[in-house]
C-alpha positions in Angstrom: -0.2 43.0 -67.3 1.1 44.2 -63.8 4.0 45.5 -63.8 5.0 43.3 -61.2 5.0 40.0 -62.7 8.6 39.2 -61.9 7.5 38.3 -58.4 5.6 35.5 -59.9 7.4 32.1 -59.7 8.4 30.3 -63.1 6.9 27.3 -62.8 3.4 28.9 -62.1 3.7 30.9 -65.7 6.0 28.8 -67.9 4.6 25.4 -67.6 1.1 26.0 -67.3 1.5 27.9 -70.9 3.7 24.8 -72.4 0.5 22.2 -71.5 -1.6 24.9 -73.0 0.3 24.5 -76.7 0.6 21.2 -76.2 -3.0 21.0 -76.0 -3.8 23.4 -78.9 -4.5 21.9 -82.7 -2.5 23.5 -85.1 -3.1 26.5 -86.4 -4.5 27.4 -89.8 -1.6 28.0 -91.6 -2.9 25.9 -94.3 -6.3 27.8 -94.1 -5.8 29.0 -97.8 -5.2 25.3 -99.2 -8.4 24.0 -97.5 -6.3 20.7 -96.4 -6.4 18.4 -93.8 -3.1 18.0 -91.6 -4.1 14.3 -91.6 -4.2 14.4 -95.3 -0.9 16.0 -95.5 1.8 12.9 -96.0 3.2 13.1 -99.2 5.2 11.0 -101.7 8.4 9.5 -99.8 10.8 12.2 -102.1 8.5 15.3 -100.9 8.6 17.2 -97.3 5.2 16.6 -95.8 2.5 19.4 -95.3 3.6 21.9 -97.3 3.1 23.4 -101.0 6.2 22.7 -103.2 6.7 24.8 -106.3 9.4 23.7 -108.8 10.7 24.4 -111.8 12.3 28.0 -113.5 9.3 30.7 -113.3 7.3 31.0 -110.2 4.5 33.7 -109.1 4.3 34.6 -105.4 1.9 36.9 -103.9 2.5 38.5 -100.2 -0.9 39.3 -98.6 -2.6 39.3 -95.0 -4.8 36.0 -93.9 -6.1 35.2 -90.4 -4.3 32.2 -88.7 -4.6 30.2 -85.0 -1.6 28.6 -84.0 -3.0 29.0 -79.9 -6.6 29.4 -79.7 -6.6 33.1 -80.6 -7.5 33.9 -84.5 -4.4 36.4 -85.6 -3.5 38.2 -88.9 -0.3 36.8 -90.6 1.6 37.8 -93.2 1.8 34.6 -95.8 3.2 33.7 -98.8 0.6 32.3 -101.5 -1.7 32.2 -98.6 0.1 29.9 -95.8 3.1 29.8 -93.0 5.6 29.2 -94.0 5.1 29.9 -97.6 6.1 27.3 -100.5 9.0 25.5 -101.0 11.0 26.7 -103.8 12.8 23.9 -105.6 15.4 25.1 -107.8 18.4 23.2 -110.4 21.8 24.6 -110.1 23.4 26.4 -113.1 19.7 27.4 -114.2 18.2 30.6 -114.1 14.7 31.4 -112.2 12.3 34.1 -112.6 10.1 34.9 -109.4 7.1 37.2 -109.9 6.6 38.2 -106.6 3.0 40.7 -105.7 2.3 42.3 -102.6 -1.3 42.3 -101.5 -0.4 44.3 -98.1 -1.0 47.4 -97.2 2.8 48.4 -96.6 6.0 48.1 -98.9 7.4 44.2 -98.7 10.3 42.2 -100.0 12.1 39.1 -100.0 15.5 38.6 -99.5 17.1 35.0 -100.8 18.8 34.2 -97.6 22.4 32.7 -98.5 22.1 33.2 -102.1 25.0 34.0 -104.3 23.3 36.7 -106.7 23.6 40.0 -108.1 23.5 42.9 -105.6 20.1 43.9 -107.6 18.1 41.0 -106.8 18.9 40.8 -103.2 16.1 41.9 -102.0 16.9 44.2 -99.4 15.1 48.0 -99.2 16.9 50.9 -99.3 20.1 48.9 -99.6 20.2 46.7 -103.0 16.3 47.7 -104.4 14.0 49.9 -103.4 11.1 47.2 -102.1 7.8 46.5 -103.5 5.0 49.1 -102.9 1.6 48.1 -102.0 -0.2 46.7 -104.8 3.0 46.3 -107.1 5.1 43.4 -108.4 8.6 42.8 -108.5 10.5 40.5 -110.5 13.3 38.7 -109.2 15.6 37.0 -111.9 19.0 35.3 -110.9 21.0 32.4 -111.9 21.4 29.7 -109.3 24.9 29.1 -108.8 25.2 26.9 -106.1 23.0 23.5 -104.5 21.9 22.7 -100.9 19.5 24.0 -98.6 18.4 27.7 -98.3 15.6 29.9 -97.2 13.4 33.2 -98.3 12.3 35.7 -95.8 11.0 39.4 -95.7 13.7 42.2 -95.4 10.8 44.8 -94.3 9.9 45.5 -91.1 8.9 42.9 -88.8 7.3 41.0 -91.5 9.4 37.7 -90.9 7.9 37.6 -87.6 4.6 37.9 -88.9 5.2 34.8 -91.1 6.7 35.9 -94.4 9.4 33.3 -94.6 10.2 30.1 -96.4 12.4 27.0 -97.8 14.6 26.7 -100.6 16.3 23.7 -101.8 18.1 23.5 -104.9 19.6 19.9 -106.8 23.0 20.1 -107.6 24.1 20.2 -111.5 25.8 16.6 -110.6 24.6 14.0 -108.3 24.4 14.4 -104.7 27.5 13.0 -103.2 25.3 11.3 -99.8 22.8 8.7 -100.8 19.4 8.9 -98.9 15.9 7.2 -99.7 13.7 10.3 -98.5 14.0 13.9 -98.3 12.2 16.0 -95.4 12.6 19.9 -94.8 12.3 21.2 -91.2 11.6 24.5 -90.6 11.8 26.0 -87.5 9.6 29.2 -86.3 8.7 31.4 -83.3 5.3 32.7 -83.4 3.4 35.3 -81.5 0.4 36.6 -81.3 1.3 39.9 -80.0 2.1 42.4 -82.4 5.7 43.0 -83.2 6.2 46.3 -82.6 4.3 45.7 -79.4 7.1 43.5 -78.7 9.9 46.0 -79.2 8.2 48.4 -77.5 8.0 46.0 -74.6 11.9 45.1 -74.7 12.7 49.0 -75.3 11.0 50.2 -71.6 12.0 46.5 -70.1 14.7 44.4 -71.7 13.7 41.4 -69.5 10.0 41.7 -69.8 9.8 38.3 -71.6 12.0 36.7 -68.7 10.7 34.9 -65.9 13.7 33.0 -65.3 15.7 35.6 -63.1 16.7 34.9 -59.6 15.0 34.2 -56.6 15.4 34.5 -52.7 14.5 30.4 -52.9 17.4 30.3 -55.2 19.7 32.2 -53.0 18.8 29.5 -50.4 19.7 26.5 -52.7 22.8 28.2 -53.7 23.8 28.4 -50.2 23.0 25.1 -49.2 24.9 23.5 -52.3 27.9 25.7 -52.1 28.0 27.1 -49.4 27.4 31.0 -47.8 31.4 32.1 -48.9 31.3 30.5 -52.5 27.4 32.0 -53.1 28.3 35.4 -51.8 31.6 35.7 -54.6 29.5 34.5 -57.1 26.5 36.7 -56.7 29.1 39.9 -55.7 30.6 39.4 -58.9 27.4 39.0 -61.3 26.3 42.1 -59.1 29.6 44.1 -60.0 29.1 44.0 -64.0 25.5 44.8 -63.1 24.6 41.2 -65.2 22.7 38.5 -65.4 23.6 35.0 -65.3 20.1 34.2 -66.5 20.2 36.2 -69.7 20.1 34.1 -72.5 16.8 35.3 -74.8 15.2 38.3 -75.3 12.0 37.0 -76.3 10.5 33.6 -74.7 8.0 30.9 -74.5 6.5 33.2 -72.3 4.8 34.9 -75.5 6.1 32.4 -78.4 4.8 29.4 -79.6 7.5 27.2 -81.3 6.5 25.9 -85.0 8.2 23.1 -87.3 6.4 23.4 -90.6 4.1 25.8 -89.3 2.8 23.2 -86.9 2.4 23.7 -83.4 3.8 21.2 -80.6 0.3 20.2 -79.8 0.0 18.5 -83.0 3.3 18.1 -84.1 4.9 17.9 -87.9 5.0 14.0 -89.2 7.1 12.1 -91.6 7.0 8.8 -92.4 9.8 6.4 -93.2 10.6 2.5 -93.7 12.7 0.7 -91.0 16.2 0.8 -92.9 16.0 3.7 -95.4 18.1 6.5 -95.1 16.3 10.2 -94.2 17.7 13.3 -94.8 16.6 16.5 -92.5 16.9 19.8 -94.1 16.9 21.8 -91.3 16.2 25.4 -91.3 16.0 27.8 -88.3 13.7 30.3 -89.9 12.8 32.4 -86.2 13.0 35.9 -85.3 14.7 35.4 -82.1 15.0 31.8 -81.0 17.8 29.6 -80.7 17.2 25.4 -81.3 19.0 22.5 -79.2 17.6 19.7 -81.9 17.8 16.1 -81.3 16.1 13.1 -82.2 16.2 10.7 -79.1 17.4 7.2 -80.1 18.8 8.1 -83.3 22.3 9.7 -84.2 22.4 12.3 -86.9 25.0 12.6 -89.2 25.8 16.4 -90.1 26.1 16.3 -93.7 25.6 20.1 -94.6 26.4 23.2 -93.2 24.2 26.4 -94.8 23.8 24.9 -97.7 27.1 24.0 -98.1 27.9 20.0 -98.1 30.4 19.4 -95.1 32.2 15.9 -94.2 30.1 14.2 -92.6 29.9 14.6 -88.5 27.7 12.1 -86.4 26.6 13.9 -83.2 23.3 13.5 -81.1 22.6 17.4 -81.2 23.2 20.4 -82.6 22.1 24.0 -81.7 20.7 26.0 -84.9 21.1 29.6 -84.5 18.7 31.8 -86.3 19.1 31.8 -90.0 21.4 28.9 -90.2 20.4 25.6 -91.9 22.0 21.9 -91.3 21.5 19.0 -93.5 21.6 15.6 -91.5 20.9 12.2 -92.5 19.3 9.7 -90.2 18.9 5.9 -90.0 15.7 4.3 -88.2 16.2 0.9 -87.3 13.2 -0.2 -85.5 9.8 0.2 -86.2 8.7 2.9 -83.7 8.0 6.4 -84.0 10.9 9.1 -83.3 10.6 12.6 -81.6 12.3 15.5 -83.5 12.8 17.9 -80.6 14.2 21.3 -80.9 14.3 22.7 -77.6 14.5 26.7 -77.2 17.8 27.8 -76.0 16.3 29.2 -73.0 14.0 26.1 -72.7 11.1 28.2 -72.2 9.3 25.5 -75.2 10.1 23.6 -77.9 8.6 23.1 -81.6 8.2 18.8 -82.2 7.9 16.3 -84.8 7.4 13.0 -85.4 9.4 10.6 -87.9 7.3 7.0 -87.8 6.3 4.2 -90.3 2.9 4.2 -89.2 0.3 7.2 -88.9 -1.2 5.5 -85.5 2.3 5.9 -83.7 3.3 9.1 -82.7 6.3 10.1 -80.3 6.2 12.1 -77.3 8.9 14.9 -77.0 11.3 14.5 -73.9 11.4 16.5 -70.8 13.2 20.1 -71.1 16.5 20.4 -70.4 17.0 22.8 -67.0 17.4 26.3 -67.5 21.0 27.2 -68.7 23.0 29.3 -66.4 25.7 31.8 -67.5 29.2 31.2 -66.8 32.0 34.0 -66.1 33.4 32.2 -69.5 30.5 33.6 -71.3 31.4 37.0 -70.2 35.2 37.0 -71.5 36.2 38.8 -68.5 40.1 38.9 -67.0 38.8 37.8 -63.5 42.1 39.0 -62.0 42.0 42.3 -63.1 38.1 42.2 -62.0 39.2 40.9 -58.7 41.5 44.2 -58.7 38.8 46.1 -59.7 36.3 44.9 -57.0 38.6 45.2 -54.2 39.2 49.1 -54.9 35.8 50.4 -56.5 32.2 49.8 -55.8 31.4 50.3 -59.4 34.0 48.9 -61.3 33.4 51.9 -63.7 37.0 53.4 -62.6 38.7 49.9 -63.4 37.3 49.3 -66.7 38.5 52.8 -67.7 41.9 52.3 -66.6 41.7 48.9 -68.2 40.3 50.2 -71.4 41.9 53.8 -71.8 44.8 53.2 -74.0 42.6 51.5 -76.7 40.7 54.5 -77.4 40.8 56.2 -80.9 40.3 53.1 -83.3 38.0 53.2 -86.1 36.2 50.2 -87.0 38.0 50.2 -90.3 41.4 50.1 -89.3 41.0 48.4 -85.6 43.2 45.2 -85.5 45.1 45.2 -88.9 49.0 45.0 -86.9 49.4 41.4 -87.5 48.0 38.9 -89.7 47.8 34.7 -89.0 47.9 32.6 -91.9 44.5 31.8 -93.3 42.3 28.9 -91.7 43.7 30.0 -88.3 42.0 32.9 -87.1 43.1 36.4 -86.1 46.0 37.2 -83.8 45.6 40.5 -83.6 45.2 42.3 -80.3 41.5 43.2 -78.8 41.1 46.8 -79.7 38.1 48.9 -78.2 37.4 51.8 -80.3 36.5 55.6 -79.1 33.0 55.1 -79.9 32.4 52.0 -77.6 32.2 54.3 -74.5 29.3 56.1 -72.8 25.9 54.9 -72.1 25.0 53.0 -75.6 27.5 50.3 -74.3 27.5 48.6 -70.9 29.8 46.1 -71.6 33.4 45.1 -73.2 35.2 42.0 -73.0 38.5 42.5 -71.8 39.7 38.4 -72.4 37.5 37.4 -75.7 38.6 33.7 -76.7 38.2 31.5 -79.8 35.5 28.6 -78.8 34.7 27.1 -81.9 35.2 23.7 -80.0 32.6 24.9 -77.0 28.9 24.3 -78.0 27.9 27.1 -75.6 25.8 27.2 -72.6 23.2 24.6 -71.9 25.0 22.1 -73.6 28.6 21.9 -72.5 29.2 18.5 -70.6 25.2 17.1 -70.8 26.2 13.8 -71.6 25.5 13.6 -75.5 27.9 14.4 -78.7 27.1 18.0 -79.6 28.2 19.3 -82.5 30.8 22.5 -82.8 31.9 24.7 -84.8 35.3 22.9 -84.4 33.7 19.9 -86.1 32.5 21.5 -89.7 35.3 20.8 -92.7 34.2 21.4 -96.1 34.3 18.7 -98.5 35.8 20.3 -101.1 39.3 21.7 -100.8 39.2 25.7 -99.9 38.6 27.7 -103.4 40.4 31.0 -102.6 43.8 30.0 -101.2 45.5 33.1 -100.5 46.2 34.4 -97.3 44.4 38.0 -96.3 45.3 41.2 -97.1 43.9 42.9 -94.3 42.0 42.6 -90.9 38.3 44.5 -89.6 37.6 43.9 -86.3 34.1 44.4 -85.2 32.8 44.5 -81.7 29.3 43.3 -81.2 28.0 46.3 -78.8 25.0 47.1 -76.5 23.1 48.2 -73.9 20.9 45.6 -72.3 19.3 48.1 -70.1 18.3 50.7 -72.4 18.1 47.7 -75.2 20.5 49.2 -78.0 22.3 47.3 -80.0 25.4 48.4 -82.1 28.5 47.7 -83.7 31.5 49.2 -82.5 29.3 51.8 -80.2 27.4 52.8 -83.4 23.9 52.2 -84.0 23.5 52.1 -88.1 21.5 55.0 -88.8 24.9 56.6 -87.5 27.6 54.7 -89.6 29.7 54.9 -92.3 29.3 51.7 -94.9 32.2 49.3 -94.7 34.0 49.6 -98.1 35.4 46.6 -99.2 38.1 46.6 -103.0 36.8 44.3 -105.2 38.7 41.0 -105.1 40.4 41.3 -101.9 40.9 38.3 -99.8 39.7 40.1 -96.2 40.0 38.6 -92.5 36.4 39.8 -90.4 37.0 39.1 -86.9 34.0 39.3 -84.8 34.3 40.6 -80.7 31.2 40.1 -79.2 31.3 42.5 -76.2 27.6 41.5 -75.0 25.9 38.3 -72.8 24.0 37.6 -75.9 24.7 35.2 -79.3 24.5 36.9 -82.1 24.0 35.4 -85.6 25.8 37.3 -88.3 25.1 37.6 -92.0 27.0 38.8 -94.9 24.5 39.4 -97.5 26.4 38.6 -101.3 29.4 36.5 -100.4 30.2 33.6 -98.3 31.9 34.0 -94.5 34.6 30.9 -94.6 35.0 30.3 -90.9 38.1 30.2 -89.5 38.6 26.5 -88.2 41.9 25.4 -88.2 42.6 24.1 -91.0 43.6 25.8 -94.1 42.8 23.6 -96.9 39.1 23.2 -95.9 37.8 26.1 -94.6 33.4 25.8 -94.6 31.5 28.5 -96.4 28.9 29.6 -94.1 26.1 32.5 -94.6 25.7 32.8 -91.1 27.7 32.9 -88.0 27.2 32.7 -84.2 29.3 34.7 -81.9 28.7 33.8 -78.6 29.2 35.5 -75.5 32.1 37.4 -74.4 34.4 35.4 -77.2 35.5 36.1 -81.2 35.5 34.6 -84.1 36.9 35.3 -87.7 36.3 34.2 -90.9 37.6 35.0 -94.6 35.6 37.0 -97.6 36.6 36.9 -100.8 34.9 40.2 -102.0 34.1 39.0 -105.7 30.4 40.6 -105.5 30.8 44.4 -106.6 27.5 46.6 -105.0 26.0 47.4 -102.0 24.9 44.4 -99.3 24.0 44.0 -95.8 25.8 42.9 -92.9 23.8 42.4 -89.7 22.9 40.5 -86.6 19.8 38.0 -87.4 18.1 38.6 -84.2 15.0 40.9 -85.7 15.0 42.9 -82.6 19.1 44.0 -82.9 18.9 44.3 -86.4 18.0 48.1 -86.7 21.4 48.6 -84.5 23.4 46.0 -85.0 23.7 46.5 -88.6 26.3 47.4 -91.3 26.2 48.6 -95.1 28.8 47.0 -96.9 30.5 48.2 -100.2 32.3 46.4 -102.7 33.7 48.8 -105.3 
């Protein structure tokens, strides 16, 4: 491809490709089953179109297999011959045994995302086990200590991008706290015909390679017409001074991605049946490698009943954002004999996944139009605008001013940052923001000056859109907080990077050069994450719950993946009750190589 592609108009590239994707039939994700998509409508309590394995003993086979999602045959990494892999259905309190055989030409693994289990069963090579060599098998065996909606995926190389993922449903010991008539899994993911190593290589050479939405001369003229020359100049000068773009939303976009729902393209669209008046539970999982989705069902309210597998006090919304690796369970109640579109548009509006809830297979629902392309605002950068204005008046680059503001904050280690003042449990950190000495240099191109807790902010592209959108401040645990202790200490971690060089790190240190984080067994610790970048980061701590501090100490929600918005901070509590070594990382696949830490609980 020519390197001058940036001059091509966005509409000329993205929109025709969307039309192409809509016109392509479902890929051969079910190739190994010999099944026709039209014949995959199941019993009312069974997710449609996917193999379900139930019981206590499971045999899973990892193998390459050809698929065709775009009109071009490519090799996928499959579990039991399918993308996604089979749905695993377990029972809380029982012990499951999973024999995983690797027929891939390279080592592999399966991580049981969000599961509370012994470290040796967690499935992260070089952290908790050696991995599964080609031709070898590994037996996972553990007691199921929770219920809800979870998922599994490879933790080896880029295999997750090529199809090695699937969903988990765990039925509770007791009855469900919510009633419903049908139960469907909605697994969202992103597929590319490109080899993921090639995607990563392109990002390293040019981080905006897949972004065709950067501003043009036409945008400049339009802004001047709408806002006037003075305001437009000031706005552009601010972004230029920061050497940033208000359109850098996603590293990898719909230019290369086809967005899937249960392994089905938007052209075919996944379909689930209902009868009018029934309550339908949708277990929505974001199993993508790099894509955030904004989910809604036009014409239907969604009552959110669980977040990351944990029951919450019901919240009724029109829409929610689901970050990579998060899960949300919702109940909908269709009251008309018509089809409803399940619409999951990518955060950057370059594509979508689509499904249909319908009372009749002859009825389908078209996807609504994509929302306008979102624009970042200065709030998303966490900037102190008064200091920045002063810096712009006295510096052409801003480097001296940034250095002056940050100079006194050097020298703090990541295990000691922010320990001075601990706020009450549930209310979040009130410690000062402290930048360590390691955050200075060519590996970090931004440091947030005034990050704020933005729990009630649904995020860029969802603000004031006329719909009721879920935010983290809406989430309250259905049950009282289990560990009522105050935090004993606080660890402040900065999510850092250099976008131009596509380098990602924590506190300016990439994983290969970092010391492990150490927790004392049994301690109650607060982790405060400060996002010093322009990207949303889904942070996942293995083996322990991340108890999100939303302001209510009595109903602290438990999550396994927490989204940190650009230029913001967020705090959660961790009870270090799982001895051993654990992974802790951003769940954006191409960020994970650097934005990763080993956690040791002893």
